[in-house]
C-alpha positions in Angstrom: 16.3 26.6 -3.5 16.2 28.6 -0.4 14.1 26.4 1.9 12.6 22.9 1.6 9.6 21.1 3.1 9.6 17.3 2.7 6.3 15.8 1.5 5.1 12.5 0.1 2.4 12.8 -2.5 0.0 9.9 -2.7 -3.1 9.0 -4.7 -5.3 5.9 -4.1 -6.6 4.0 -7.2 -9.6 1.7 -6.7 -9.9 -1.9 -7.9 -12.0 -2.8 -10.9 -13.8 -6.0 -12.1 -15.5 -6.5 -15.5 -16.7 -9.4 -17.6 -18.2 -10.3 -20.9 -19.0 -13.2 -23.3 -16.1 -14.4 -25.6 -17.8 -12.9 -28.7 -18.5 -9.5 -27.1 -16.0 -6.8 -28.3 -16.5 -4.7 -25.1 -17.1 -5.4 -21.4 -20.9 -6.0 -20.8 -21.0 -6.6 -17.1 -19.6 -3.4 -15.5 -21.4 -3.2 -12.1 -18.0 -3.4 -10.3 -16.1 -1.1 -12.7 -15.7 1.3 -9.8 -14.8 4.5 -11.5 -12.7 3.1 -14.4 -13.6 4.1 -17.9 -13.5 1.8 -21.0 -11.9 3.2 -24.1 -14.6 3.4 -26.7 -15.1 0.1 -28.6 -12.4 -1.8 -26.8 -11.7 -3.8 -23.6 -9.0 -1.2 -22.5 -9.8 0.4 -19.1 -8.5 3.6 -17.7 -8.7 5.4 -14.3 -7.9 9.1 -14.0 -7.3 11.3 -11.0 -5.4 14.4 -9.9 -3.1 15.5 -7.1 -3.8 19.1 -6.1 -0.8 21.3 -5.6 -2.6 24.6 -5.8 -2.0 25.5 -2.2 1.7 25.3 -2.7 1.6 27.2 -5.9 -0.2 30.1 -4.1 2.8 30.2 -1.8 5.1 30.2 -4.9 6.7 26.9 -4.0 8.2 24.4 -6.5 7.9 20.6 -6.0 11.1 18.6 -6.4 10.3 14.9 -6.8 12.9 12.5 -5.5 11.4 9.2 -6.6 8.2 7.5 -7.9 6.7 4.2 -7.1 3.4 2.2 -7.0 2.0 -0.2 -4.4 -0.5 -2.7 -5.5 -2.7 -5.5 -4.2 -1.7 -9.0 -4.8 -4.2 -10.7 -7.1 -4.6 -9.7 -10.8 -7.0 -12.0 -12.7 -7.9 -12.5 -16.3 -10.0 -15.4 -17.5 -9.4 -16.6 -21.1 -6.9 -14.0 -22.0 -3.2 -14.0 -22.7 -2.0 -11.2 -20.3 -2.4 -7.6 -19.3 -0.3 -4.4 -19.7 -0.7 -2.1 -16.8 0.6 1.5 -17.2 0.6 4.2 -14.5 1.6 7.8 -15.4 2.0 11.0 -13.4 2.2 14.1 -15.6 2.2 17.8 -15.0 -0.1 18.2 -18.0 -3.4 16.3 -18.9 -2.8 12.9 -20.4 -4.6 12.0 -23.6 -5.8 8.4 -23.1 -5.7 7.3 -26.7 -2.1 8.6 -27.0 -1.1 6.7 -23.8 -2.7 3.5 -25.2 -1.0 3.8 -28.6 2.4 4.7 -27.3 2.4 1.9 -24.7 1.5 -0.7 -27.3 4.2 0.8 -29.6 6.7 -0.3 -27.0 7.8 3.0 -25.7 5.4 5.1 -23.7 4.8 8.8 -23.0 7.9 10.9 -23.1 9.8 8.8 -25.7 10.1 9.3 -29.4 6.9 8.0 -31.2 6.0 6.6 -34.6 5.7 9.6 -36.8 2.4 10.0 -38.6 0.3 8.3 -35.9 -0.9 11.5 -34.4 0.2 10.7 -30.9 0.2 13.5 -28.3 3.5 12.2 -26.9 4.2 14.9 -24.4 7.6 16.3 -23.4 10.0 14.3 -21.3 9.8 17.0 -18.7 6.0 16.8 -18.3 6.1 13.0 -17.6 7.3 13.0 -14.0 6.7 9.2 -13.6 5.7 6.3 -15.7 5.6 2.6 -14.8 4.6 -0.2 -17.2 3.9 -3.7 -15.9 3.4 -6.8 -18.0 1.4 -9.7 -16.5 1.0 -13.1 -18.2 -0.8 -16.3 -17.3 0.8 -18.3 -14.5 1.5 -21.6 -16.3 2.6 -23.2 -13.1 -1.0 -23.4 -11.9 -3.0 -26.0 -13.8 -5.9 -25.8 -14.2 -5.8 -22.0 -13.7 -9.6 -21.6 -13.9 -9.8 -18.1 -12.4 -6.9 -16.7 -14.5 -4.3 -15.9 -11.9 -1.7 -13.6 -13.6 2.0 -13.4 -12.8 4.2 -10.3 -13.2 6.8 -10.7 -15.9 8.4 -7.3 -16.1 8.3 -3.8 -14.6 9.8 -0.8 -16.4 9.9 2.7 -14.9 10.6 5.9 -16.8 10.0 9.6 -16.2 12.0 12.8 -15.7 11.2 13.5 -12.0 11.6 17.1 -13.1 10.8 19.9 -10.6 7.5 21.5 -11.4 5.5 24.6 -10.6 2.3 23.2 -11.9 -0.8 23.4 -9.7 -2.1 19.9 -10.6 -0.5 16.6 -11.3 -2.5 14.2 -13.5 -2.5 10.5 -12.8 -3.7 7.8 -15.1 -3.7 4.0 -14.7 -4.6 2.0 -17.8 -5.2 -1.8 -18.2 -4.6 -3.1 -21.7 -5.7 -6.8 -21.8 -4.5 -9.2 -24.5 -6.2 -12.2 -26.1 -9.4 -12.7 -28.1 -10.9 -15.3 -25.8 -10.9 -13.4 -22.5 -14.1 -13.2 -20.5 -13.2 -11.3 -17.3 -10.6 -9.1 -15.8 -9.9 -8.1 -12.1 -7.4 -5.3 -11.4 -6.4 -4.9 -7.7 -6.4 -1.6 -5.8 -3.1 0.4 -6.0 -1.6 3.7 -5.0 0.9 6.1 -6.6 3.6 7.5 -4.2 5.8 10.5 -5.2 8.2 11.5 -2.3 9.9 14.9 -2.7 10.3 18.4 -1.3 8.6 21.7 -1.8 11.1 24.5 -2.1 11.0 28.3 -2.3 13.2 29.6 -5.1 14.4 33.1 -5.8 11.7 35.0 -7.6 13.5 35.1 -11.0 14.2 31.3 -11.0 10.6 30.6 -9.9 9.0 32.8 -12.6 11.1 31.2 -15.3 10.0 27.7 -14.1 6.4 28.8 -14.0 6.7 30.2 -17.5 8.3 26.9 -18.6 5.4 25.0 -17.1 2.9 27.1 -19.0 4.8 26.6 -22.2 4.9 22.8 -21.8 1.2 22.7 -21.0 0.5 24.6 -24.3 2.6 22.2 -26.3 0.7 19.0 -25.4 
């Protein structure tokens, strides 16, 4: 890497609020869904966005992530449910939402070995730059907890933080609620932060990295 230019990549993710009757299989009140998308036939919600790196690619620069993190508003609510899985992924290739859902519930997540035969588009470890999975459960110390205040139980982070010559990073945040009796869910606003450096590599090394980026994109 001949020269470096420090940058912090950031993407804002809006909050969402949905509700339904206990017997409904999907969210029926979605006036405040705020850009999130329900997975068909389910109560799972997903938000997708991108971070544009095309300007740096035109200058033949490589991005070297040094870390990954999320910031999130305080209050996560779920009435009548048993908890929520939140997963945030940053990838150098497009993320298949169904594969993200299945791999998360399978206990691993994108970039890990999957259950063979399930048809999961698992991606390569190199393409998953950052992945964070949070588990929220009902706060039993609040009684009665009529609005469903949730408490964070665990946070797991994975991802390769691999250098990339891709022109776009793909960001997904998914909320996977648990419990057959839930009637509402409120997810706070958040942001993804990826600090790192843009570097100019020798031509041969850069072209090999660009070739590798294209190969990985075609595999997933």
